[in-house]
C-alpha positions in Angstrom: 106.2 44.9 105.5 105.8 41.2 106.3 108.6 39.1 107.7 110.4 35.8 106.8 109.6 33.9 103.6 106.2 35.4 102.7 107.6 37.4 99.8 109.9 34.8 98.3 107.1 33.1 96.2 109.4 32.9 93.2 111.8 30.7 95.2 109.5 28.0 96.6 105.9 26.7 96.8 103.7 25.5 99.7 102.5 21.9 99.4 101.0 19.6 102.0 101.7 21.9 104.9 105.5 22.3 104.2 107.7 24.5 102.2 109.4 23.0 99.1 112.1 24.9 97.2 111.7 25.3 93.5 115.0 24.5 91.7 116.1 26.2 88.5 114.3 24.7 85.6 116.3 22.1 83.6 116.0 23.8 80.2 118.3 24.4 77.3 119.0 28.0 78.2 121.9 30.1 79.6 121.7 32.0 82.9 124.0 34.9 83.5 125.2 35.6 87.0 127.3 38.7 87.6 129.1 38.5 84.2 129.4 34.7 84.0 127.4 32.4 81.8 126.1 29.0 82.9 124.0 26.4 81.1 121.0 25.5 83.2 121.5 21.8 82.6 125.3 21.2 81.9 126.7 23.8 84.4 124.2 23.3 87.3 126.7 22.5 90.1 129.0 25.4 89.1 126.0 27.8 88.9 124.8 26.9 92.4 128.3 27.1 93.8 128.7 30.6 92.4 125.4 31.8 93.8 126.1 30.3 97.2 129.4 32.1 97.3 127.8 35.5 97.2 127.4 37.2 100.6 123.7 37.1 101.4 122.6 39.7 104.0 119.1 39.7 105.5 117.1 41.3 108.3 118.5 40.5 111.7 117.1 40.8 115.2 118.5 41.3 118.7 121.5 43.4 117.7 122.6 46.3 119.9 120.3 49.4 119.7 121.1 51.6 116.8 122.4 54.9 118.1 122.0 53.6 121.7 118.3 54.0 121.9 117.1 53.0 118.4 115.7 49.7 117.0 117.3 46.3 117.7 115.9 44.8 114.5 115.6 46.1 110.9 112.6 43.9 110.1 110.2 45.9 108.0 112.5 48.8 107.0 116.0 47.7 106.3 115.7 45.7 103.1 117.3 48.3 100.8 120.1 48.8 103.4 120.7 45.1 103.3 120.7 45.1 99.5 123.3 47.9 99.6 125.4 45.8 101.9 125.2 42.9 99.5 126.2 44.8 96.4 129.1 46.4 98.2 130.1 43.0 99.7 130.3 41.6 96.1 132.6 44.5 95.2 134.9 43.7 98.1 135.0 40.0 97.2 136.1 40.9 93.7 138.6 43.4 95.0 140.2 41.2 97.7 139.6 37.6 96.5 138.6 37.8 92.8 135.4 36.9 90.9 136.4 33.2 90.8 136.5 32.8 94.6 134.2 30.2 96.0 132.9 29.8 99.6 133.7 26.8 101.7 132.3 25.7 105.0 133.3 27.2 108.3 136.1 24.7 108.8 138.0 26.1 105.8 137.4 29.8 106.3 139.6 32.1 104.3 141.2 34.9 106.5 140.5 37.6 103.9 136.9 36.5 103.4 136.4 36.6 107.2 137.8 40.1 107.2 135.3 41.2 104.5 132.4 39.6 106.3 133.2 41.3 109.6 132.8 44.7 107.9 129.1 43.9 107.5 128.3 42.3 110.8 125.5 44.0 112.9 127.8 45.8 115.3 128.2 49.5 115.7 132.0 49.2 115.2 131.7 47.4 111.8 132.4 49.8 108.9 129.3 48.8 106.8 127.0 47.6 109.6 123.3 48.3 109.6 124.1 50.7 112.5 126.6 52.7 110.4 124.4 52.8 107.3 121.2 53.9 109.2 123.1 56.6 111.1 124.9 57.9 108.0 121.5 58.0 106.3 120.4 60.8 108.7 122.7 63.1 106.7 120.7 62.1 103.6 117.4 63.1 105.2 116.4 59.6 106.3 115.6 59.1 109.9 116.7 55.8 111.6 114.1 53.2 110.7 113.0 54.9 107.5 113.2 53.0 104.2 115.9 54.0 101.7 115.8 54.2 97.9 118.6 52.9 95.6 120.2 56.3 95.2 120.2 57.0 98.9 121.9 53.8 99.9 124.5 54.3 97.2 125.2 57.8 98.6 125.6 56.4 102.1 127.9 53.6 101.0 130.1 56.1 99.1 130.6 58.1 102.4 131.3 55.0 104.5 134.0 53.7 102.1 136.1 56.7 103.0 136.6 55.1 106.4 137.6 51.7 104.9 141.4 52.1 104.5 141.9 48.4 104.0 139.7 48.1 100.9 140.8 51.5 99.6 138.1 51.7 96.9 136.7 54.7 95.1 132.9 55.0 94.8 131.3 57.1 92.0 127.5 57.7 91.6 126.6 58.6 88.0 123.5 60.8 88.1 121.1 61.9 85.3 121.9 58.8 83.2 125.4 60.2 82.5 128.8 58.7 83.1 131.3 61.6 83.1 134.5 59.7 82.3 137.0 62.4 83.2 135.4 62.9 86.6 135.9 59.1 87.3 139.5 59.2 86.1 140.3 62.1 88.4 138.7 60.2 91.3 140.5 56.9 90.7 143.9 58.1 89.6 145.8 58.5 92.8 149.4 59.8 93.3 151.6 56.7 93.5 153.4 57.4 96.8 150.5 57.5 99.1 149.4 55.2 102.0 146.7 53.7 99.9 149.0 52.6 97.1 149.8 48.9 97.7 153.3 47.7 97.0 152.1 45.6 94.1 150.2 48.5 92.5 153.2 50.8 93.0 155.6 48.4 91.5 153.4 47.8 88.4 153.0 51.5 88.0 156.7 52.2 88.2 157.5 49.5 85.7 155.2 51.2 83.3 156.8 54.6 83.9 153.7 55.9 85.7 153.4 58.3 88.7 149.8 57.4 89.6 147.9 54.2 90.2 144.2 53.3 89.7 142.1 53.1 92.8 139.6 50.2 92.3 136.2 51.7 91.3 132.7 50.9 92.4 130.4 52.6 90.0 126.7 53.0 90.8 124.3 54.2 88.1 120.8 55.0 89.5 118.1 54.8 86.8 114.4 55.2 86.5 113.2 53.1 83.6 109.6 54.2 83.4 107.0 56.1 85.4 105.0 53.6 87.5 106.1 50.4 85.8 109.2 49.4 83.8 109.2 50.4 80.1 109.7 47.2 78.0 112.1 49.1 75.7 114.7 49.0 78.4 114.6 45.3 79.2 117.2 44.0 76.7 119.7 46.6 77.7 119.0 45.9 81.4 119.7 42.2 80.9 122.9 42.8 78.9 124.3 44.7 81.9 124.4 41.4 83.8 126.6 39.9 81.1 129.4 42.4 81.5 132.4 41.1 83.4 132.4 44.2 85.6 128.8 43.6 86.8 127.9 43.8 90.5 124.3 43.3 89.7 121.4 45.6 90.6 119.5 46.8 93.6 115.8 47.6 93.3 112.7 45.5 93.4 109.2 46.8 94.2 108.0 49.9 96.1 109.3 49.6 99.7 110.4 46.0 98.9 114.0 45.7 97.8 116.0 42.8 96.3 119.6 42.3 95.2 119.5 41.1 91.6 122.5 39.0 90.5 121.4 37.7 87.1 118.8 36.5 84.6 117.7 33.9 82.1 115.0 34.6 79.5 112.5 37.0 81.1 113.4 35.8 84.6 115.5 37.8 87.1 117.6 35.9 89.8 117.9 37.7 93.1 118.9 37.4 96.7 116.1 38.3 99.1 116.8 40.1 102.4 113.3 39.5 103.7 114.2 36.7 106.2 114.7 37.7 109.8 117.6 35.8 111.4 119.2 36.2 114.9 122.2 38.4 115.1 125.6 36.6 114.8 127.7 37.0 118.0 131.2 36.3 116.9 132.5 36.6 120.5 130.9 33.1 121.1 132.8 31.4 118.3 136.3 30.7 117.3 135.3 31.2 113.7 132.4 33.2 112.2 129.2 31.0 112.0 128.6 32.2 108.4 126.1 29.6 107.0 123.3 32.3 107.3 125.3 34.6 105.1 125.1 32.3 102.1 121.9 31.5 100.2 121.4 28.0 98.8 118.0 28.8 97.2 118.0 32.1 95.3 114.6 33.7 94.4 113.3 34.5 90.9 110.8 36.9 89.4 109.4 38.0 86.0 111.4 41.0 84.9 108.1 42.9 84.1 107.3 42.9 87.8 110.4 45.1 88.5 109.9 48.6 89.9 111.4 51.2 87.4 113.6 52.7 90.1 116.9 50.8 90.2 120.6 51.2 90.6 123.2 49.2 88.6 126.6 48.4 90.1 129.9 47.8 88.4 133.4 47.1 89.7 136.6 48.1 87.8 139.7 46.8 89.4 142.0 48.7 87.1 141.8 51.5 84.4 141.6 49.0 81.5 138.6 47.5 83.2 136.9 50.9 83.3 137.9 51.6 79.6 136.4 48.2 78.7 133.2 49.0 80.7 132.8 52.3 78.9 133.1 50.6 75.5 130.6 47.9 76.5 128.1 50.4 77.8 128.3 52.4 74.5 127.7 49.3 72.5 124.7 48.3 74.6 123.3 51.8 74.4 123.6 51.8 70.6 121.9 48.5 70.3 119.0 49.8 72.3 118.8 53.0 70.2 118.5 50.9 67.1 115.5 49.1 68.5 113.6 52.2 69.7 
């Protein structure tokens, strides 16, 4: 697998010996980014600020050896692991800061944002580091340095969230194209007087006469939308998933070449590409985290027909009413697709 910018052809062109980024086209069309709609002309600055505020995680080099003797870079094998980090990071931003949060420069770093970002740094003691994901993948039958599929990375992230007491989220992976509602309710409904029940959640539950509270849910839905290439019958439904307010986007891409998809317009998917190798960030050298390399100013784009059929959708439900609304929306989207088949 090649390094750096070689695969991001949807993002920029090569002219006169230099790289020039392609901007979004100035056309009368709406682009959807993780449940929010922007007009490509009128809302341009808001669109770019939203995309830049997502946590962008790429290949890194010169981090400590995984497992003590393993690789010190994930170049060539870690793209799906990085996409898994990005989709989970988006869930944690929603959980701790809200969907409307926007990133600012290092001089104005939010303490909660820094705490989220530290969970993904390339250190063996970070909960969701490349070290933790790669080593946890061994239990899923993946040796360190081996490429993951969407379902494998979702399974690994589910296990790692059990060690993240601060975020206190529930992860459910719906297999066989089926969402078992009662299984998810049992997972997320937690007895009120536990360590993971925040004072705010406990107070709200007591006021409503409840004895349980809802543990915020990250829902992964692995899908295969065709055999060797994506079936066009699924495209409209796939795009509508990005319009749902609970959307965390999608991980997938091409065989052995993963991307984190955050939106679409027309037949074009918008994604964050992990295939850029950057030096490891050493936070011990800085008073604040040098986080510019964790935010992408130029997202990539590709034709939706070039998508590999193996994907995993992600959704975040902060409360039970969010989950109920998501179930209703998915049913409506499914019925729409059935009528067109």
